[in-house]
TORKOL-4160 file (C-alpha; in steps of 0.2 Angstrom, whole numbers, padded with zeros to 4 digits, m for minus):
129
<pt num="1" X="0000" Y="0000" Z="0000"/>
<pt num="2" X="0006" Y="0018" Z="m0003"/>
<pt num="3" X="0000" Y="0036" Z="0000"/>
<pt num="4" X="0006" Y="0050" Z="m0010"/>
<pt num="5" X="0003" Y="0069" Z="m0005"/>
<pt num="6" X="0008" Y="0085" Z="m0014"/>
<pt num="7" X="0011" Y="0102" Z="m0006"/>
<pt num="8" X="0012" Y="0114" Z="m0021"/>
<pt num="9" X="0015" Y="0129" Z="m0010"/>
<pt num="10" X="0032" Y="0122" Z="m0004"/>
<pt num="11" X="0035" Y="0110" Z="m0019"/>
<pt num="12" X="0035" Y="0096" Z="m0007"/>
<pt num="13" X="0031" Y="0079" Z="m0010"/>
<pt num="14" X="0026" Y="0066" Z="0004"/>
<pt num="15" X="0024" Y="0048" Z="0002"/>
<pt num="16" X="0023" Y="0032" Z="0011"/>
<pt num="17" X="0026" Y="0015" Z="0006"/>
<pt num="18" X="0019" Y="0002" Z="0018"/>
<pt num="19" X="0022" Y="m0017" Z="0018"/>
<pt num="20" X="0028" Y="m0028" Z="0005"/>
<pt num="21" X="0024" Y="m0019" Z="m0012"/>
<pt num="22" X="0022" Y="m0029" Z="m0027"/>
<pt num="23" X="0027" Y="m0025" Z="m0045"/>
<pt num="24" X="0011" Y="m0020" Z="m0052"/>
<pt num="25" X="0006" Y="m0008" Z="m0037"/>
<pt num="26" X="0024" Y="0000" Z="m0037"/>
<pt num="27" X="0021" Y="0003" Z="m0055"/>
<pt num="28" X="0006" Y="0013" Z="m0051"/>
<pt num="29" X="0015" Y="0023" Z="m0037"/>
<pt num="30" X="0031" Y="0027" Z="m0049"/>
<pt num="31" X="0018" Y="0033" Z="m0062"/>
<pt num="32" X="0009" Y="0044" Z="m0050"/>
<pt num="33" X="0026" Y="0049" Z="m0041"/>
<pt num="34" X="0032" Y="0054" Z="m0059"/>
<pt num="35" X="0016" Y="0065" Z="m0063"/>
<pt num="36" X="0018" Y="0073" Z="m0046"/>
<pt num="37" X="0036" Y="0078" Z="m0050"/>
<pt num="38" X="0032" Y="0085" Z="m0068"/>
<pt num="39" X="0018" Y="0096" Z="m0059"/>
<pt num="40" X="0031" Y="0103" Z="m0049"/>
<pt num="41" X="0044" Y="0107" Z="m0063"/>
<pt num="42" X="0053" Y="0123" Z="m0062"/>
<pt num="43" X="0053" Y="0122" Z="m0044"/>
<pt num="44" X="0067" Y="0115" Z="m0031"/>
<pt num="45" X="0056" Y="0099" Z="m0027"/>
<pt num="46" X="0057" Y="0091" Z="m0010"/>
<pt num="47" X="0053" Y="0073" Z="m0006"/>
<pt num="48" X="0049" Y="0066" Z="0011"/>
<pt num="49" X="0048" Y="0047" Z="0010"/>
<pt num="50" X="0041" Y="0037" Z="0024"/>
<pt num="51" X="0047" Y="0019" Z="0022"/>
<pt num="52" X="0046" Y="0015" Z="0042"/>
<pt num="53" X="0034" Y="0001" Z="0037"/>
<pt num="54" X="0041" Y="m0004" Z="0020"/>
<pt num="55" X="0047" Y="m0022" Z="0019"/>
<pt num="56" X="0062" Y="m0026" Z="0008"/>
<pt num="57" X="0056" Y="m0028" Z="m0010"/>
<pt num="58" X="0060" Y="m0039" Z="m0025"/>
<pt num="59" X="0075" Y="m0034" Z="m0036"/>
<pt num="60" X="0062" Y="m0028" Z="m0049"/>
<pt num="61" X="0054" Y="m0016" Z="m0036"/>
<pt num="62" X="0071" Y="m0010" Z="m0031"/>
<pt num="63" X="0075" Y="m0006" Z="m0049"/>
<pt num="64" X="0058" Y="0005" Z="m0052"/>
<pt num="65" X="0063" Y="0013" Z="m0036"/>
<pt num="66" X="0081" Y="0017" Z="m0044"/>
<pt num="67" X="0073" Y="0023" Z="m0060"/>
<pt num="68" X="0060" Y="0035" Z="m0053"/>
<pt num="69" X="0075" Y="0042" Z="m0042"/>
<pt num="70" X="0085" Y="0046" Z="m0056"/>
<pt num="71" X="0070" Y="0053" Z="m0065"/>
<pt num="72" X="0067" Y="0064" Z="m0050"/>
<pt num="73" X="0085" Y="0071" Z="m0050"/>
<pt num="74" X="0084" Y="0074" Z="m0068"/>
<pt num="75" X="0067" Y="0084" Z="m0065"/>
<pt num="76" X="0072" Y="0096" Z="m0051"/>
<pt num="77" X="0071" Y="0086" Z="m0034"/>
<pt num="78" X="0084" Y="0095" Z="m0024"/>
<pt num="79" X="0081" Y="0086" Z="m0006"/>
<pt num="80" X="0075" Y="0069" Z="0000"/>
<pt num="81" X="0071" Y="0065" Z="0017"/>
<pt num="82" X="0068" Y="0047" Z="0021"/>
<pt num="83" X="0061" Y="0040" Z="0038"/>
<pt num="84" X="0068" Y="0022" Z="0040"/>
<pt num="85" X="0067" Y="0010" Z="0054"/>
<pt num="86" X="0073" Y="m0007" Z="0048"/>
<pt num="87" X="0091" Y="m0009" Z="0044"/>
<pt num="88" X="0088" Y="m0021" Z="0030"/>
<pt num="89" X="0077" Y="m0008" Z="0021"/>
<pt num="90" X="0091" Y="0005" Z="0024"/>
<pt num="91" X="0104" Y="m0007" Z="0016"/>
<pt num="92" X="0093" Y="m0009" Z="0001"/>
<pt num="93" X="0089" Y="0009" Z="0000"/>
<pt num="94" X="0107" Y="0015" Z="0002"/>
<pt num="95" X="0112" Y="0004" Z="m0013"/>
<pt num="96" X="0099" Y="0011" Z="m0024"/>
<pt num="97" X="0101" Y="0028" Z="m0019"/>
<pt num="98" X="0120" Y="0026" Z="m0024"/>
<pt num="99" X="0116" Y="0019" Z="m0040"/>
<pt num="100" X="0103" Y="0033" Z="m0045"/>
<pt num="101" X="0114" Y="0047" Z="m0037"/>
<pt num="102" X="0101" Y="0052" Z="m0025"/>
<pt num="103" X="0113" Y="0048" Z="m0011"/>
<pt num="104" X="0120" Y="0065" Z="m0013"/>
<pt num="105" X="0104" Y="0075" Z="m0008"/>
<pt num="106" X="0096" Y="0062" Z="0004"/>
<pt num="107" X="0096" Y="0062" Z="0023"/>
<pt num="108" X="0088" Y="0050" Z="0034"/>
<pt num="109" X="0078" Y="0053" Z="0049"/>
<pt num="110" X="0068" Y="0045" Z="0063"/>
<pt num="111" X="0057" Y="0059" Z="0067"/>
<pt num="112" X="0045" Y="0067" Z="0053"/>
<pt num="113" X="0044" Y="0083" Z="0061"/>
<pt num="114" X="0063" Y="0085" Z="0060"/>
<pt num="115" X="0063" Y="0078" Z="0042"/>
<pt num="116" X="0050" Y="0091" Z="0037"/>
<pt num="117" X="0059" Y="0106" Z="0046"/>
<pt num="118" X="0075" Y="0101" Z="0036"/>
<pt num="119" X="0065" Y="0101" Z="0019"/>
<pt num="120" X="0056" Y="0118" Z="0022"/>
<pt num="121" X="0069" Y="0127" Z="0032"/>
<pt num="122" X="0086" Y="0119" Z="0028"/>
<pt num="123" X="0101" Y="0113" Z="0040"/>
<pt num="124" X="0101" Y="0126" Z="0053"/>
<pt num="125" X="0082" Y="0125" Z="0057"/>
<pt num="126" X="0084" Y="0105" Z="0057"/>
<pt num="127" X="0099" Y="0106" Z="0070"/>
<pt num="128" X="0090" Y="0118" Z="0082"/>
<pt num="129" X="0076" Y="0107" Z="0085"/>
């Protein structure tokens, strides 16, 4: 299951991936995420990815994640905040982010408020919280 919300005022896309996501569902999510990203083109786009309940995925699903991350970089995504709890998921996402180049704009958080502050206000505000 997934959820995707867009805050046009702040060029912020928030999404959550929950449980084991199969290839067909991931394809729908990727299509929606691409459309949301294109809808914010020309802005400095920020993503907040809540993957705290996401389960490790198949190689095909991981490749779809890599492809949409690379698309995001080419389409104006400037910051990515990930909320991760599972070490296994974190390892898989580390590899995918390195392969897509997203690792250069990615930060990991345990707290969604700290992640949101970093995305909206930058480094100093996130550190003060």
